[in-house]
C-alpha positions as CSV (number, residue, x, y, z in Angstrom):
1,X,120.4,113.6,111.2
2,X,123.0,114.2,108.6
3,X,123.8,117.7,107.2
4,X,123.7,117.9,103.4
5,X,125.3,120.9,101.6
6,X,124.1,121.7,98.1
7,X,124.2,124.6,95.6
8,X,120.8,126.2,94.8
9,X,119.9,125.8,91.2
10,X,117.9,129.1,91.4
11,X,120.2,131.4,93.3
12,X,123.6,129.7,93.1
13,X,123.9,130.1,96.9
14,X,125.2,127.4,99.1
15,X,122.3,125.8,101.1
16,X,122.2,123.3,103.9
17,X,119.5,120.7,104.6
18,X,119.1,117.9,107.1
19,X,118.5,114.4,105.9
20,X,118.8,110.8,107.1
21,X,121.0,108.0,105.8
22,X,123.2,110.4,103.8
23,X,120.2,111.4,101.6
24,X,117.7,114.2,101.5
25,X,114.1,113.2,102.4
26,X,112.0,114.5,99.5
27,X,108.9,113.5,97.7
28,X,108.4,113.8,93.9
29,X,105.5,115.7,92.4
30,X,104.1,112.7,90.6
31,X,100.4,113.4,91.5
32,X,98.3,115.7,89.5
33,X,98.5,119.5,90.0
34,X,94.8,119.3,91.1
35,X,95.9,117.0,94.0
36,X,98.4,119.6,95.3
37,X,96.0,122.5,94.8
38,X,93.4,120.6,96.8
39,X,95.8,119.4,99.6
40,X,97.8,122.6,100.0
41,X,95.3,125.4,99.2
42,X,91.8,123.9,99.2
43,X,91.4,125.2,95.7
44,X,90.2,122.1,93.7
45,X,86.5,121.6,92.9
46,X,84.0,119.5,91.1
47,X,80.8,120.8,89.5
48,X,78.1,118.4,88.4
49,X,75.1,118.8,86.1
50,X,72.1,116.6,85.4
51,X,69.7,117.5,82.6
52,X,66.7,115.2,82.2
53,X,65.9,116.5,78.7
54,X,68.9,117.6,76.7
55,X,68.1,118.2,73.0
56,X,70.2,118.8,70.0
57,X,72.1,122.2,70.0
58,X,71.2,122.8,73.7
59,X,73.8,124.5,75.9
60,X,73.6,122.3,79.0
61,X,76.5,123.5,81.3
62,X,78.3,126.8,81.9
63,X,81.3,127.7,84.0
64,X,82.9,131.2,84.4
65,X,86.0,132.3,86.4
66,X,84.9,135.1,88.7
67,X,88.1,135.2,90.8
68,X,89.0,138.8,91.4
69,X,92.6,138.1,92.4
70,X,93.8,137.3,88.9
71,X,94.1,133.5,89.4
72,X,93.5,131.2,86.5
73,X,90.7,128.6,86.7
74,X,92.3,125.5,85.3
75,X,90.0,122.8,83.9
76,X,91.4,119.4,84.5
77,X,88.8,117.1,82.9
78,X,85.2,116.9,82.0
79,X,83.2,113.7,82.3
80,X,80.2,113.3,80.0
81,X,77.3,110.8,80.2
82,X,74.2,110.3,78.2
83,X,71.2,107.9,77.9
84,X,71.3,108.5,74.1
85,X,74.1,108.1,71.5
86,X,75.2,111.7,71.1
87,X,78.0,114.2,70.6
88,X,79.1,117.1,72.8
89,X,81.1,120.3,72.1
90,X,83.1,122.3,74.5
91,X,83.0,126.0,73.7
92,X,84.8,129.1,74.9
93,X,81.9,131.5,75.3
94,X,81.0,135.2,75.8
95,X,77.7,136.7,76.9
96,X,75.5,136.5,80.0
97,X,74.0,133.1,80.7
98,X,70.3,133.1,81.2
99,X,67.6,130.5,82.1
100,X,69.9,128.2,84.0
101,X,69.9,126.6,87.4
102,X,72.8,127.5,89.7
103,X,75.3,124.8,90.5
104,X,77.4,125.1,93.6
105,X,80.9,123.6,93.0
106,X,82.1,121.2,95.7
107,X,85.5,121.9,97.3
108,X,87.4,118.6,97.1
109,X,89.4,119.3,100.3
110,X,86.8,118.5,102.9
111,X,89.1,119.3,105.8
112,X,89.3,123.0,104.8
113,X,86.3,123.9,102.7
114,X,86.4,127.0,100.5
115,X,83.9,128.4,98.1
116,X,84.8,128.5,94.4
117,X,85.1,132.0,92.7
118,X,82.9,130.9,89.8
119,X,79.5,131.2,88.2
120,X,78.2,127.8,87.4
121,X,74.8,127.0,85.7
122,X,73.2,123.8,84.4
123,X,70.3,123.5,81.9
124,X,68.1,121.3,84.2
125,X,65.3,121.0,81.7
126,X,65.7,124.3,79.9
127,X,68.6,125.1,77.6
128,X,71.0,127.8,78.7
129,X,70.7,131.0,76.6
130,X,72.6,134.3,76.1
131,X,75.9,132.7,75.1
132,X,78.0,133.1,72.0
133,X,80.7,130.7,71.0
134,X,84.2,132.3,70.9
135,X,85.7,129.0,69.7
136,X,85.4,125.2,70.0
137,X,87.9,123.6,72.3
138,X,87.0,119.9,71.9
139,X,84.4,117.4,70.6
140,X,83.4,114.0,72.2
141,X,81.0,111.3,71.2
142,X,79.1,109.1,73.7
143,X,77.4,105.8,73.1
144,X,74.0,104.8,74.5
145,X,74.3,104.9,78.3
146,X,78.0,105.6,77.8
147,X,80.7,107.8,79.3
148,X,83.3,109.9,77.6
149,X,85.7,112.7,78.7
150,X,87.1,115.9,77.5
151,X,90.7,114.9,78.4
152,X,92.2,118.4,79.0
153,X,95.1,117.3,81.4
154,X,95.1,120.8,83.1
155,X,95.7,122.6,79.8
156,X,92.5,124.8,79.6
157,X,93.2,127.9,81.6
158,X,90.4,130.5,82.1
159,X,91.4,134.0,83.0
160,X,89.2,136.4,85.0
161,X,85.7,136.5,83.4
162,X,86.5,133.8,80.9
163,X,83.9,131.1,80.5
164,X,83.1,127.8,78.9
165,X,79.9,125.9,78.0
166,X,79.1,122.4,77.0
167,X,76.7,121.9,74.1
168,X,74.6,118.7,73.5
169,X,75.5,119.0,69.8
170,X,73.6,116.0,68.3
171,X,71.5,113.3,69.6
172,X,67.9,112.2,70.5
173,X,66.4,114.2,73.4
174,X,67.2,112.5,76.7
175,X,69.1,112.7,80.0
176,X,72.7,113.9,80.1
177,X,74.9,114.4,83.2
178,X,78.5,114.9,84.0
179,X,81.2,116.6,86.0
180,X,83.8,119.3,85.5
181,X,86.9,119.1,87.6
182,X,88.8,122.4,88.1
183,X,91.2,124.3,90.3
184,X,92.7,127.7,90.7
185,X,96.3,128.7,90.2
186,X,98.3,131.9,90.3
């Protein structure tokens, strides 16, 4: 091993590292943040819904950050599927969700499984009620038997007790299904 001396860009102190071939062995952080939160902390999740009879203006999915330690719930992406040509809206919401079916998010690190600090509900035949939109985040249109995404790229951050819902905005009554990918971060 070769000793490498360098100045810390945070503290200005002289630091020493061991490397090989006159270089420091490092890896770049080119993977998504969700990857590192899954690998390092088991804090990356997916939550799926499947509603056999979504109708226009139905709230079909709900996700709320219930983490009591002040961590942000970061939504990476949301996949949307529909048997019918339709449009979806992603809302920030307030209120207490009612008439839903509980969804248990799946921890994506299967070596060290943790439960998500979240409330998650799907419509599963009956639209979710009790929610009020506090703002629309995104819109998406899906073709017949198509797939689309809310491409959030880790930008939607929900604080403690913040929540989102997905609305089946317009379309013929039919099956919708999809997935929300999220992780927690301090």
